[in-house]
C-alpha positions as a Markdown table, in Angstrom:
| # | Residue | x | y | z |
|---|---|---|---|---|
| 1 | Met | 129.1 | 156.2 | 134.3 |
| 2 | Gly | 125.7 | 156.5 | 135.4 |
| 3 | Asn | 123.6 | 153.7 | 137.3 |
| 4 | Lys | 122.2 | 151.4 | 135.0 |
| 5 | Gly | 119.2 | 148.8 | 135.8 |
| 6 | Leu | 119.0 | 145.6 | 134.4 |
| 7 | Ile | 116.8 | 145.6 | 131.2 |
| 8 | Thr | 114.1 | 143.2 | 131.3 |
| 9 | Thr | 110.6 | 142.6 | 129.1 |
| 10 | Asn | 107.5 | 141.0 | 129.8 |
| 11 | Val | 106.9 | 137.5 | 128.9 |
| 12 | Pro | 104.0 | 135.1 | 128.5 |
| 13 | Arg | 103.5 | 133.1 | 131.2 |
| 14 | Ala | 102.9 | 129.8 | 129.4 |
| 15 | Leu | 105.5 | 129.6 | 126.1 |
| 16 | Glu | 104.0 | 126.5 | 124.6 |
| 17 | Met | 100.6 | 127.2 | 125.2 |
| 18 | Lys | 98.1 | 125.7 | 122.9 |
| 19 | Ser | 96.6 | 127.7 | 120.5 |
| 20 | Lys | 92.2 | 128.6 | 120.7 |
| 21 | Leu | 89.7 | 130.1 | 119.1 |
| 22 | Phe | 86.8 | 130.8 | 121.6 |
| 23 | Gly | 87.8 | 128.2 | 124.2 |
| 24 | Tyr | 88.1 | 125.3 | 121.5 |
| 25 | Glu | 91.2 | 123.6 | 120.2 |
| 26 | Leu | 92.0 | 122.8 | 116.2 |
| 27 | Pro | 90.6 | 119.3 | 116.2 |
| 28 | Asp | 87.3 | 120.6 | 117.9 |
| 29 | Leu | 86.9 | 123.6 | 115.8 |
| 30 | Leu | 87.5 | 120.8 | 112.4 |
| 31 | Leu | 84.9 | 118.7 | 114.0 |
| 32 | Ile | 82.2 | 121.0 | 114.6 |
| 33 | Phe | 83.0 | 122.6 | 111.0 |
| 34 | Phe | 83.1 | 119.9 | 109.6 |
| 35 | Asn | 79.6 | 118.8 | 111.2 |
| 36 | Leu | 78.1 | 122.0 | 109.9 |
| 37 | Ala | 79.0 | 121.0 | 106.0 |
| 38 | Val | 78.0 | 117.6 | 106.6 |
| 39 | Thr | 74.8 | 118.2 | 107.5 |
| 40 | Asn | 74.5 | 121.6 | 105.4 |
| 41 | Leu | 75.2 | 119.2 | 102.3 |
| 42 | Ile | 72.1 | 116.3 | 103.5 |
| 43 | Phe | 70.0 | 118.4 | 104.6 |
| 44 | Gly | 70.4 | 122.4 | 103.8 |
| 45 | Gly | 67.9 | 122.3 | 101.0 |
| 46 | Thr | 64.8 | 121.0 | 102.9 |
| 47 | Ser | 62.6 | 122.8 | 106.1 |
| 48 | Phe | 64.5 | 121.1 | 108.4 |
| 49 | Arg | 67.7 | 122.9 | 107.6 |
| 50 | Tyr | 67.6 | 125.3 | 111.4 |
| 51 | Pro | 67.0 | 122.5 | 113.3 |
| 52 | Leu | 69.1 | 119.9 | 112.2 |
| 53 | Val | 72.2 | 122.1 | 110.8 |
| 54 | Trp | 72.6 | 124.8 | 113.2 |
| 55 | Gly | 70.7 | 122.9 | 116.1 |
| 56 | Thr | 73.3 | 119.8 | 115.5 |
| 57 | Thr | 76.3 | 122.3 | 115.5 |
| 58 | Leu | 75.3 | 124.4 | 118.3 |
| 59 | Ser | 74.5 | 120.8 | 120.4 |
| 60 | Leu | 77.5 | 119.8 | 119.2 |
| 61 | Ala | 79.6 | 122.7 | 120.0 |
| 62 | Leu | 77.8 | 123.3 | 123.6 |
| 63 | Phe | 79.1 | 120.0 | 124.6 |
| 64 | Leu | 82.8 | 119.9 | 123.9 |
| 65 | Tyr | 83.1 | 123.3 | 125.7 |
| 66 | Phe | 81.5 | 121.9 | 128.4 |
| 67 | Ala | 82.7 | 118.2 | 128.3 |
| 68 | Lys | 86.5 | 119.8 | 128.2 |
| 69 | Lys | 86.1 | 122.1 | 130.7 |
| 70 | Gly | 89.0 | 121.4 | 132.8 |
| 71 | Arg | 90.6 | 118.8 | 131.0 |
| 72 | Pro | 94.3 | 118.1 | 129.3 |
| 73 | Asp | 94.6 | 119.3 | 125.8 |
| 74 | Asn | 93.6 | 116.5 | 123.2 |
| 75 | Tyr | 91.4 | 115.0 | 125.6 |
| 76 | Val | 88.7 | 113.7 | 123.3 |
| 77 | Gln | 91.5 | 112.4 | 120.9 |
| 78 | His | 93.3 | 110.3 | 124.0 |
| 79 | Leu | 89.6 | 109.6 | 125.2 |
| 80 | Gly | 88.5 | 107.9 | 121.9 |
| 81 | Glu | 91.9 | 105.9 | 122.1 |
| 82 | Phe | 91.0 | 104.8 | 124.9 |
| 83 | Leu | 87.8 | 103.3 | 124.4 |
| 84 | Ile | 88.7 | 101.5 | 120.8 |
| 85 | Arg | 91.8 | 100.2 | 123.0 |
| 86 | Ser | 91.3 | 96.2 | 123.1 |
| 87 | Thr | 90.8 | 95.7 | 127.3 |
| 88 | Tyr | 92.3 | 92.4 | 127.3 |
| 89 | Tyr | 96.1 | 91.5 | 126.8 |
| 90 | Ala | 97.1 | 88.2 | 126.7 |
| 91 | Ala | 100.9 | 87.4 | 128.4 |
| 92 | Gly | 101.6 | 84.4 | 126.5 |
| 93 | Arg | 100.8 | 85.8 | 123.0 |
| 94 | Val | 103.0 | 85.8 | 119.9 |
| 95 | Asp | 104.6 | 89.2 | 119.8 |
| 96 | Arg | 103.4 | 90.3 | 115.9 |
| 97 | His | 106.2 | 93.1 | 115.7 |
| 98 | Tyr | 109.0 | 91.2 | 117.0 |
| 99 | Arg | 112.1 | 91.1 | 114.4 |
| 100 | Lys | 115.4 | 89.4 | 115.0 |
| 101 | Phe | 118.7 | 91.1 | 115.5 |
| 102 | Lys | 120.5 | 90.6 | 112.3 |
| 103 | Gly | 123.8 | 91.8 | 112.4 |
């Protein structure tokens, strides 16, 4: 029998890596294209088409790209949830989600 070595294959370094397109996550792309569609619907037939439709879309895309650089996944979503959530929690308030155990 000959000397057979260990069979190896190359694998990606991060198996759970998120899919990105041009450095944007899927929710970011949806937001950018939603902005493009709505502004085109409203201002597409006017003479302000280029600055309002393409200018705002390009500005939003550049803002998202540089604001999210080095941040974790879904940063914008979690930031929005943090800002919307109440900042004051009362310790003695009645728990609305409490249910008695029926056993």
